[in-house]
Structures are given as C-alpha cells and as structure tokens.
C-alpha positions as CSV (number, residue, x, y, z in Angstrom):
1,M,72.9,114.7,90.5
2,K,71.6,112.2,87.9
3,T,71.3,108.6,88.8
4,D,70.6,105.7,86.3
5,I,70.0,102.1,86.9
6,L,71.2,100.1,84.0
7,A,71.0,96.3,83.2
8,A,74.2,96.2,81.3
9,S,77.8,94.8,81.4
10,L,79.7,96.3,84.3
11,N,82.8,96.8,82.2
12,A,81.0,98.5,79.3
13,T,78.7,100.9,81.3
14,P,79.7,104.6,80.8
15,A,79.6,106.4,84.1
16,D,81.3,108.9,86.2
17,V,81.1,106.5,89.1
18,L,80.2,102.9,88.9
19,I,79.1,101.6,92.2
20,V,79.2,97.9,92.6
21,P,78.0,95.8,95.8
22,L,80.3,93.1,96.9
23,Y,79.3,90.4,99.4
24,R,81.5,88.8,101.9
25,N,82.9,85.5,100.5
26,E,81.5,86.4,97.1
27,A,83.4,84.4,94.5
28,I,85.2,86.8,92.2
29,A,85.5,84.1,89.5
30,D,81.6,83.8,89.0
31,G,78.9,85.9,87.5
32,P,79.3,89.6,86.7
33,L,82.3,90.2,88.8
34,A,84.3,87.6,86.7
35,E,83.7,89.9,83.8
36,L,84.6,93.0,85.7
37,D,87.8,91.4,87.2
38,A,88.8,90.2,83.7
39,A,88.3,93.8,82.2
40,L,90.5,95.1,85.2
41,G,93.3,92.7,84.3
42,G,92.6,90.6,87.6
43,G,92.6,93.5,89.9
44,L,89.7,92.5,91.9
45,R,91.4,89.1,92.6
46,E,94.5,90.8,93.4
47,L,92.8,93.0,95.9
48,V,91.2,90.0,97.6
49,D,94.5,88.1,97.5
50,A,96.3,91.0,99.2
51,G,93.7,91.0,101.9
52,D,92.5,94.7,100.8
53,L,89.0,93.6,99.7
54,H,86.8,91.5,101.9
55,G,83.1,92.5,101.3
56,R,82.5,93.2,104.9
57,R,79.4,95.4,105.6
58,D,80.1,99.1,104.9
59,E,83.6,98.5,103.6
60,V,84.4,100.8,100.8
61,T,87.1,100.4,98.1
62,Y,87.5,103.3,95.6
63,L,89.6,103.0,92.3
64,H,90.1,106.2,90.3
65,A,90.5,105.7,86.5
66,P,90.5,102.0,86.5
67,A,92.0,100.9,83.3
68,G,89.9,98.4,81.4
69,I,86.3,99.8,82.1
70,A,84.3,102.5,80.7
71,A,83.4,104.1,84.1
72,K,85.8,107.0,85.3
73,R,85.7,105.7,88.9
74,L,84.9,102.3,90.4
75,V,83.4,102.1,94.2
76,L,83.2,98.6,95.5
77,V,80.8,98.7,98.5
78,G,80.9,95.7,101.0
79,M,77.4,94.4,101.7
80,G,78.4,91.7,104.5
81,E,76.8,88.3,104.5
C-alpha cells in the first residue's frame, strides 16, 4: 500500500481513496470543505441537512465514485469535538 500526504486542493487530488477528517459542528461553508462541497454539487451540505453526516467521533461516511472530484472514493471520518 502506498500512502501520500499532499498539500493540495481536495477536489483536485487524484487518489484511489481520499480521506477527509470532519469535526463535529464544523462549518461546511468555510475553508477546504466549502471547495469540496462545491465540487460535489452541494453533496456534503445535503448529507448534513439530511442528518446523515455529523462529524461524530469514529463516524465514517463512504462515497463511491463521487462526481466532481479527482478521487475514485471519498471517505469522511468524524473526529468529534
């Protein structure tokens, strides 16, 4: 297994799996998550609004072949407070 750590735009990072930490009550509208949400066509905001994404510790949300980003899979990992 090869692991790379990059300082790059989340939506432009080519990867088999892009793992993104998400903190509880983190604003989707700000910072790197805003750019990722825009690339996903508002998909992160929809998950939050539907109550499917909270950022709770150890919560994992998996998206296969998400349209709008270079990664083949997106894994959002809840980090808690």
